[in-house]
C-alpha positions in Angstrom: 138.6 92.3 87.5 139.0 96.0 86.9 140.0 97.9 90.0 137.2 99.6 91.9 138.1 103.4 91.8 135.0 104.7 93.7 132.7 103.9 96.5 130.0 103.2 94.2 131.8 100.3 92.2 133.2 98.9 95.5 129.4 98.5 96.9 128.3 97.0 93.7 131.1 94.6 93.6 129.9 93.4 97.4 126.2 93.0 96.3 127.5 91.0 93.2 129.8 89.2 95.5 126.9 88.5 98.4 124.5 87.5 95.9 126.7 84.7 94.3 127.3 86.5 91.0 131.1 86.7 90.8 133.1 83.8 88.9 136.0 82.2 91.2 138.5 84.3 89.9 136.8 87.5 90.5 135.1 85.9 94.0 138.6 85.6 95.3 139.5 89.3 94.0 137.1 90.8 96.0 138.1 88.7 99.2 141.8 89.8 98.4 140.4 93.5 98.7 138.3 93.0 101.6 141.0 91.2 103.8 143.3 94.1 102.7 140.8 97.2 103.0 139.2 97.7 106.5 137.0 100.5 105.1 135.5 97.6 102.6 135.4 94.7 105.0 133.6 97.0 107.2 131.1 97.5 104.6 130.8 93.8 103.6 129.9 93.0 107.2 127.4 95.7 107.3 125.8 94.6 103.6 125.8 91.0 105.1 124.1 91.5 108.2 121.5 93.7 106.0 121.1 91.2 103.5 120.6 88.6 106.4 117.7 90.6 107.8 116.2 91.4 104.9 116.0 87.8 103.5 114.5 86.7 107.4 111.8 89.3 106.5 111.2 89.0 103.0 108.0 86.5 102.1 108.8 83.7 100.4 106.4 84.4 97.6 107.5 83.2 94.1 107.4 85.6 91.2 104.1 85.7 89.1 103.8 82.6 86.5 105.4 83.9 83.1 107.0 87.1 84.4 110.5 85.6 83.8 109.8 84.7 80.6 108.3 88.1 79.8 111.1 89.8 80.8 113.6 87.7 79.0 111.5 88.1 76.0 111.4 91.9 76.2 115.1 92.4 76.4 115.5 89.6 73.6 117.4 87.2 76.0 117.0 83.4 76.1 116.2 81.8 79.6 119.3 80.5 81.7 119.2 78.5 84.9 123.1 80.2 85.9 122.0 83.8 86.9 120.5 84.4 90.8 117.0 83.3 91.9 114.0 85.7 91.9 113.9 86.0 95.6 118.2 86.6 95.4 117.4 89.4 93.1 114.6 90.8 95.3 116.5 90.8 98.6 119.5 92.7 96.6 117.3 95.2 95.6 115.5 95.6 98.8 119.1 96.1 100.3 119.7 98.5 98.2 116.4 100.4 98.9 117.5 100.2 102.6 120.9 101.5 102.2 119.8 104.5 100.5 116.7 105.4 102.9 119.2 106.4 105.8 117.9 105.4 109.3 113.9 105.0 108.1 112.8 101.6 107.8 109.6 101.1 106.7 107.0 98.6 108.3 103.7 97.1 106.7 101.9 95.7 109.8 98.7 94.1 111.1 98.7 96.3 113.9 99.4 93.3 116.4 101.9 93.9 119.5 104.2 91.1 117.7 104.1 92.9 114.5 104.9 96.3 116.4 107.4 94.9 118.6 109.3 93.5 115.3 108.6 96.8 113.5 110.6 98.5 116.5 113.3 95.7 116.8 113.9 96.1 112.8 114.2 99.9 113.0 116.4 99.6 115.8 118.7 97.1 114.2 118.7 99.3 110.9 119.5 102.4 112.8 122.8 100.5 114.2 123.7 99.6 110.6 123.0 103.3 109.0 126.1 106.0 109.1 124.7 107.2 111.9 121.7 106.4 114.2 119.5 109.5 113.8 118.3 111.8 111.3 118.8 114.7 113.7 122.1 114.2 116.0 121.8 116.4 119.0 122.0 116.1 122.9 119.9 119.3 123.1 116.4 118.4 123.7 114.9 121.8 122.8 116.9 121.1 119.1 115.6 117.2 118.9 111.9 118.3 119.9 111.5 121.0 117.1 113.1 119.0 114.6 109.6 116.7 114.4 107.4 119.9 114.1 105.9 119.4 110.3 107.1 115.8 110.0 104.6 114.0 112.1 101.5 115.5 113.7 102.6 115.6 117.3 106.3 116.0 118.5 107.5 113.4 121.2 108.3 114.4 124.4 111.9 115.1 124.8 113.8 114.8 128.2 117.4 115.0 129.3 118.6 112.1 131.3 122.4 112.8 130.7 122.7 113.2 134.6 121.8 109.7 134.9 124.1 108.5 132.4 121.6 108.3 129.7 122.2 111.2 127.2 120.3 112.0 124.4 121.7 111.3 120.9 119.0 112.7 118.9 115.9 111.4 116.8 114.2 110.0 113.7 111.6 109.2 112.3 110.8 105.3 111.7 107.7 104.2 109.6 105.1 102.1 111.3 101.8 101.3 110.1 102.3 102.9 107.0 102.9 106.1 109.1 105.8 107.7 110.3 106.8 107.9 114.2 109.3 109.3 116.4 112.0 107.7 117.5 114.2 109.0 120.3 117.9 107.7 120.6 119.9 107.6 124.2 123.0 106.2 125.3 123.9 104.2 128.1 128.0 103.7 128.1 128.5 102.3 124.7 124.9 100.6 124.0 122.2 102.3 122.2 118.3 102.5 123.2 115.6 103.3 120.3 112.6 104.7 122.0 109.8 104.5 119.8 106.5 106.6 120.5 103.3 104.8 118.4 100.0 107.0 118.7 97.2 105.0 120.4 94.3 107.1 120.7 92.3 104.6 123.2 95.8 103.9 125.3 95.5 103.8 128.8 98.3 104.1 131.5 100.0 100.6 131.8 102.9 99.3 133.5 106.0 98.5 131.2 106.4 94.8 130.4 109.8 93.0 129.3 110.4 90.9 126.3 113.2 89.9 124.1 113.2 89.8 120.1 116.0 88.8 117.9 118.7 89.2 120.8 117.7 92.8 121.8 115.7 93.7 125.1 112.2 95.1 124.6 110.1 97.0 127.0 106.9 98.6 126.4 104.3 100.8 127.9 101.5 102.8 127.3 101.2 106.5 128.2 99.8 110.0 127.2 98.1 108.5 123.8 101.0 106.7 122.7 102.4 103.3 123.5 106.6 103.3 123.9 108.8 100.8 123.0 112.3 100.6 124.1 115.1 98.6 122.4 118.4 97.8 123.1 121.0 95.3 123.8 121.4 96.5 127.5 120.7 94.2 130.2 117.1 94.2 131.4 118.1 95.8 134.6 119.9 98.7 133.1 117.1 99.3 130.2 114.2 99.4 132.8 116.0 102.2 134.8 116.1 104.0 131.7 112.5 103.4 131.1 111.7 104.4 134.7 114.0 107.5 134.4 112.1 108.4 131.1 108.7 107.8 132.8 109.4 110.1 135.6 110.8 112.9 134.0 108.0 113.1 131.3 105.4 113.2 134.7 107.4 116.3 135.8 106.9 117.9 132.0 
């Protein structure tokens, strides 16, 4: 295998390795490189986690009948059963799209509470795997809030909770129900909190309810025409404390 000289080549090799497309000799070589290069090893772990997540979310729909034959005929190729499956190919394409999309995660859902919870948790997981968890990185609420102007119809309410040990990290756009929504990112010690505000015109003030999803704690409540979702690997008590502090600060605005 020719030595990889650029990050792009290394990523292509890692994708091929993860999809089982390398022969034994080349697979051993990339394993050696992963073991010797910490940066490459970190990239491998990130891509592996992304692949696992995409495969969990990817519907098991088969490709249309005859599609493979038409593609093979168009390129003059013969059918082969040794290559990757259509599902693996779709997963690889989806991973590439996700890696290139920054911190934004597109979720198409039916609008049910379970679907929305899955969407915001998936966005939180994606942000942890991205180079940075926010599109706008700043601890200044007066910098983060204006960044959303022009990107969504209404900028979110942003509060400073640094004195309560929940400093603001920044904000990002996630896409839920095929429309962009605001997500604020806070930190507590070494834990990140994603707080997503989904517009709900008919929402009323409601008490916060806690659930777990994919190993993360999720707290949901309605207020000010928004449904808020706080997601983190923080313990329930700490996350509930954050929610209480945020709600109290917002009421003072």
